[in-house]
Structure formats: structure tokens, C-alpha cells
Phi, psi and omega in degrees: 000128184285139176276130181267132179259143181286127178282136180285137181268002180294126178277126180266121180281123173277132182256121175279147178248132180217131171265080185228348186271158184243158173054042171271154179212149173262002190228052183299334182291347174292333181304304177293332177293318180293326176296314177301317183284314185277312185280317185273318181265355178057044184304313184299312180295313180299318185294318184285340178266345189241358179218129185229116179265008178052053176283156173286166181290343187261017180291145181272319186246136180280160184299315181301328182290319183292311185289322179291325180294330175287323178296314181291329177297319175304313180301320181283350173105016177272152190232341189239157178300325179296323179288325174296326175297314176303323182295322182284354172282346177292123190296324181291319179295329179292321174295318180297318187269358181058049176258140178274336178202174186285160179261124186276167187297321180299319181297318174302311183297315182295319182290319182297327177291350174284351179279136173233195182302310182300313183287331175297318179292320177302316174301318181298315179291326177295314178297324177297329179295318175297321179299317179298318178304310182297314183302320178298329182279323180294323181058076178293147182291113185294335181278358183254138175286125179265135181261130178245117180265130175253141176199162175241162182214159176255131176237104188282151181233165181239016180225202181244050181296147178300131179089343176288122185222162175284125174213206179293120176216097188286346178264317179231091184296138179083356180281140175292148186199170167252159186229070181295148177246130185231153174232126181244141173269120191296317184295334181248345178078001186272159178271105186279337179200148176206152172238140170263116189234152176300158187293335183268011180282133176290153182315304190272006180298129179071019189297324179297318177292325178296317182294320183299314179294321180294318183290326178295328180285337185255346191294337177293344179288334180077016181268165164271134188248143175246117175267120187243130186209162180269190191289348178292346182252005180288106184196163176294324181298317180290310183295314183299319181291324178292317179298321179300332179270001181062039180247173179264153177221154175215111184226134175291143189267136169237104180226144170293134185070022185297318185294322176292327175295316182291321181300335180281345183282165178272121184258141179241136180292154176254116180308129179087349179232083187296339185261006182237135178225161180221162174214157177226138180203165175250139182213142177247114181287168189299322183257018179269154172276342181204169176274153181222163186280134175243145178236123181253140174233132173232137183241125181290120184261322176197164177238118183271125180237338179283128173078011179233152180287319177240145178306136181244126181269134177251121185249154166257123187259138172224142180217140182229150173246130188201152170255016174289151181260002181292168178293150183310316182292327172296320178295322176300308181293327177301315180292322181296333177296342182289359181297332178300334180302324178300321177297321179290322174303316180298323179296310179299314182282312192258331181266318171279316178103016179300132179088001181268316174288125185226151167237188176276350181267132178295317185288328174298317181292326175299315180292320174299322178292317178299319182292323178294319177294317180296324177296323172297312179298322181304313178291328176293315179299311183301318185284325177296321181279335193241334187201093183294336179295314181284334178304328181279353178280157171285157178305321179299319180289320176298316178300319187302315188254344183251321184275309188273069177237134183286147177199167181227126182265129180234158179241121180222128179056031176088358185245137176273136175229132174269114180267125180250175182298130181285142182057038176299134186302319184264024185303316183299308179299318181298312183291327177302316180292314184299316180290325178290326178294319181299332182267353184290143176227128183248000000 
């Protein structure tokens, strides 16, 4: 006898598909960001008055349209010139950017290749003007010491781009790369200065000039600055330039024979930390003009008792050079806090995508890097000024709920309206940022 199966009475709803709606977007969060950039920071006017790429009269797209679409493309999560082209096919983005049609990949590449050293510097000064505007709005506490973390990073490439060279690369040895240098302001998380450099450049090359440029960008804040860096920056040029600016420094020491130098010093126990000791001394390196203060920390790792006549203590040695007046343990913990800088670099490189979009021209790649860093700063500024809760989020998290929200733009009675999802889970936070951007005055 055949077994009969019971048919399900559940009705399956069929969904019809139509490509019939207009002015839809997946990137509604770009609207308030574009309002911040264009209306509040006057990006278009500043750009057209301060940067000249010597274009012909018959150009279809203005320079600000190309570069701002790259900035917004970074926010939306795009990494390549071909993806920026796809981004400008979005009808709402075309209205935001005042485009009659999309910008193709070749147009992006050809316009970017018009940049040279001079125009790259012009762009850097222009982006710095926006930074100063925002800093004046943030109003940093002049009585508080601001910390600037310096670090370099490796950005590998898979082609033969101009300036990409083999250098230090701990992940992929022998891979061609670029070696950007960055400075972050700890209180705001923003990248206050950066250089895009060939891959074979040593970490500390040109650091005195970098510090000089960085300090010029920050000096209007009126703060005392602490420049904090790892052992790659341990040099007379770095320390001397920071001292010349009457600032503080804290740098990890890299010296040949450092351990033998430290073992000769007198070590003092730290109350409550039986395995940790410290020492302080002054030392003048061979190429230095004067001696400076060094702080040593040693941590007991193990005591060897097997196979030896007397117990032998094995220490981990750390050493720092600094003009801070804090206690040695405080200086040690102050340095350990710079670990967060690695997260910010990861956000710039991998979450925003700076240095990923590349051409064959070094200066075009430098501009793409600058725009990526600026895109990172732009999202930091907006959240810092409008929503401290979201300011603590990573760029990917912010992109997920604020940028990538579906919407439809309609025109009624001569006014454009962007319709968003009803009962959107993050509606309150989204509208808080949008309304505060509308109220900002610079």
C-alpha cells in the first residue's frame, strides 16, 4: 500500500520583478556627507580657487566632480577606478554631484595623471584648509597636552606602478610596495598629516621635515604636543626637530649593544610590581649634539635553576628616550597606549581603502592616497561634531548603518526629497547626525 504524503497548504507568494522605478540609491548616507563637504566646508569654491589642473575649455566634467566622487566612493566602500565609475552611474549620486552622465574609468585616470609634485602640494594645502576649519569648530583644550602618534605602513601592490619598490615587508617579502608615513592626533583619531612614499624608503627618512609640516598644521590649536613614535624614528633629526618646536617626545630606543648598556645601570624596584624594575640615566649617542634622558624598564620573564650553579634571571628589556617629567612606569604605560594607532592605520588602508586605487603614475597615486586619508578624516569629523557614540565606531560599522541605506529621490513642487525606509532601526541616530550637520556653521 502506497504511503500518502500530506500536501502543505502554505501559500508561496510570488514576487514580480520590474526595472521601472527611478532615482533609487543604495547610498543615502552620502547626502548629509555631501552637505557637510559642499555647503559647510565650501569644497567647490575652495577647490576651484586653489587648484588648477590646466584643463581645456571643452572638458565635460569639472575637477571637483571627479575628486569628490572619489571621496564619496571611498565612503561607500569602493576601491578601484572602475568601481568609482559604477558609483557615478547611481542617479542620486549624479544629482548630488551635478552630473549629466557617469564618469568613465579612463576619464578618472587621465585627469589624475595631470597631477605632478606642485599640484599634489596644492591639494595638500587645500585639504589642510578644511582641517583648520574643523579644528576651529572642535575647539581643543589649550591647557591639555595633545598626543601625536607617528607610524609608517606598507601598502603592497601587484603591478609595476611608478615609485613602487621592494622594501621592508613583514607580510610578503620581496613584494613591491609603497611606504606611507602618517601622523594621528589621539584626541580626535584623525590623520593630521601623511606622506605617500616609495616602498624602499626607510621609516625615519625626512622625519624632521615631516614634523615641521605636521606642527604647522597643528600650531593654531595652541596646545603643547607630545610626539610619540616607535624605534624606527629614534634619531637626532626626529628628537632635535621636536625640541626645536618646544614640544615633548617619547620614542622607543633602538641601539646596538642596548642590553649591555642597560645591565650596567642601577635598577629600582617598583612597589606592587615585584617582577618589574626601572632605571633612569642620561646618554649621548655618537652622532648627537647633547645627552638626553633615557628610561629603562626590565621585566622578569623567568628564573633558570636547572644546570646552573646559581639561579639566573632572564629579563625583557625596554628603553625609551623622552623629555617627559612623569615617573618611569607612567612613561612606559604612555608608550603602550600608542598601540591604538595601528587600528587607525588599518581603518585608513583597509576600511576606507586609501592606497588601493592605483594608476601607473606616482603623483596620481599620491592624490588617490590623499583623497583616501581625507575621506577617513571627513567621516571622523562628522561623527566627532555630531555623534560621539558613532565616533567610537570603525568606518566599516558606520558605513553599514549610515551610508548604505536605501532611498528614493522624488521631486514635488520644485523640491527634491529623499524618501528613506519607514521605521528604520537606526532612524534616531541617523537623523541626529543629519540635523546637526544642517545646523553647523563654520
